[in-house]
N, C-alpha and C positions, 0 to 999 in steps of 0.2 A: 508286369506287376505294378499296381497303383501305389503311389506314395501316400503315406498317411499325412495328416495335417501338420504334425510336428516336423516331419521330414521336408515338406514343402516350404515351411517357414525357414528352416535351416538352409535350404538351397537358395532361397531368395536372399537371405542374409549374406551368404558367401558370395553370390553374384554381385550384390550391391557393394560389398567390401572390396571385391576385385576391381569393379569399375572405379570406385573412389581411389583406390591405389594407383590405377592407370592414369586417372586425371591428375592426381597430385604429382606423380612421377613426370608426366608430360609438362606440367607447369614448371616444375623445378628445372627440367632440362632446358625449356625455353628461356627461362631467366638466366641460367648459366651460360647458354649459347649467346644471348644478347650481351651479357657482361664480358664475354670473351672477345667480342668485336669492338675494337677501338675506333671510335668515330673521330676523324680529324676534321674539325669544323673551323680551323683557322683560315683567315683570309686577309686580315688587315696588315699586310706587309708594307714595306717602304714604297713599293711601286703602286700598290693599291691606294695608299694614302695620298701620294702626289697626284695621281689621276683624279682622285676625289677633289683635291684642291683645285685642279684645272677645271673640273666640271662646275664647281661652285662659282667660278669666274666666267663661265660660258653657259648661262642658263638656256634651257631648251625653249625655243620660241613656240608660240601658239600654233596648234594644228600641225605639228611636225610628224615626220616619219622617223622612228627611232630604231636603230639596229643595236641590239642589246646582247652582250655575251662576253667571251674571253678574248684571248689574243687573236683568234681566227677572225672574230668580228672587228677587233681594233685595227688589224692590218688592212682592212678593206677600204679602198678609196671611194666610199659610197657617194660622198658629195660630188666628186668629179664625174663618176660614171653616171650619176643621176642629175647632172647639171641642168637638164631640161625639165626637171620636176617642178610642178606648180606649188608643191609643198616643201617646207624646209626639211633638209635631210640631216639627221644627227647621229653621230657615232658614239655609242655608250659601251664600247668594248674596253675591257681591262685585261692585259696580259697576265696569265696565271690565275685568273678569277675562277671561282667555282660556284655551285648553287647556293652555298651559304653567303658568299660575298655579294652575289646578285640580289638575293633576298634582302640583305641588309641595306642596300642602296636604292630600294624601290621608291621611297618617299619622294626623292628629288624628281624621279621620272613621272610618276603618276600625278604629281602636283601640276605638271605642265599640261595634262589632259591631251596626250598625243593623238593624232589621227590613227596611227597604227604602230604596233611594236612587233619587230621580228626577233624572236628570242631563239638563240642557238647556243647551247652550252653542253656540258656532259663529259668531255674527254678528261678534264682535270679531276673530276670526281672519280673517274676510272683510275687515273694515275695514283689517287690516294686510297684506292681499294674501298671506296665507300659502297656499301650495299645499295643495289638499285632502288630498293624501297625507300631509302633515305633520300636519294636524289629525286625520286618521284614525289615524295612528300614535300620537298623544298619547291619543286616545280609547281605543285598544286597551290602552295601558299603564294607563290609569285603571281600565278594566274588569277587567283581569287582576290589578291590585293589590287590588281589592275581593274578587275570587274567592279570591285566595291568603290574604289576611289575615282575611277575614270570609266564608267560603264559604256561610253560611246566609243572607246578605243577598240579598234579591231586587233585581235591577237593572232599572230602566226607563230606556231610552235614548229621550229625546224629541227630536223633530225640531227643527231650528233654525227660528226664526220668520222670515218674510219681513219686509221693511220697506216703507215708502212714501216713495219719494224725492221726491215732490212736496211732502212736509211736512218733510223733513230740511233742515238748514241747513249742516251742516259739509261741506266738500269731500270729505273721506275717505269719506263715505257714498254718494257718487254712483257709479253704475255697478256697485253691489255686489249688488243684489237678484237680478240675473240669475244669480248664482253659487250662490244658496241651493238651488234644486232639485237641482242636481248633488251638492252636499254631502249633502243629505238622502237621495238615492239610495245614496250610499256609506255613510251611517250605517245605513240599513236593511240593506244587505248585511253590514255589520260585525256588527249585532245577530244576524243569521242565523248568521254564522260563529262567534260567541261563545256562541250558545245563550241569548240574553237577549231580553227583550221590547222591541220597538220600538213607540213611541207617536207616531203622526203627528197632531200638534195643528194643523197648518197649515189644514186645511179649516174649522176653527172660526173663524179670524180673517182669512183671505185671500179676495179676490174671484176671479172667473173668470180673471184674468190673473196670479194668483199674487202680488198686491200686498196688503199689510196694509190692511185696510179703515179709512177715516178714523173710522168710528164707534167703533173700539176703541183709538184712539191720539190723542195730542195733538201728538206731535213726530215721528211717522213711524217710531219705533223701539220705544218703550216702550208697554206696555199701560196702559189706564185701570184704576183699582182694581176696577171692577165686572166687568171681563173675566176676572179671576181666579176669580170665582164660576162663570162658564161653563166655565173650564178644569177646576176641581175637579169640577163636575157631569159633565163629559165623562169624566174618569178614573173616577168612580163608575159611570157608565152602562156603561162598557166593562169593569167589574170589575177595573180596574187599581189601584183604591184601596178 
């Protein structure tokens, strides 16, 4: 049976109203969901500030290679391991730092026009339960800031390291390692989108289950000093350094 003109108009009106309702309901749900996620963007604690004071008194020399990140970067004896480098080696790691803190201190770094930056962060964002999209957004801003202020700087985006929760003691570390692979997938995609080099260092230090091997760590999060030698050798073998 064919619908008459009035029935067709009524049907189109009902469908349109139904679609409008769905769109409005979806928007309301998205806003409510976003508001329910508390974003912890704090970074300027006492340790961060005293490290920044140290950096202010030890400016980055010209054409330097900069290792940038959190405590995992800070604990690396990069200058010693790379003592034979023809370029200055600079450690710009801060224990406990996150993507918000790194973004906030980029001016001092890009001003020096480094030869290369090795950026490795992520685990502290996971400890704060930051949505991955927030971390990726901050990473993208860091990368674009480097590109804009120091376009000749080579950028190496390194994967976030897994942890070993059987060795960690703090409650905030529990249930976080499962989130690392997804973050790294998004970091690799980001590197492709931004046209920079992605460096996956996870295979160096994790087991078949994606857990940081006990042989490389004492506390389940940080690397032993000797592990950084493996890290640097890997970068050299892959022609990233």
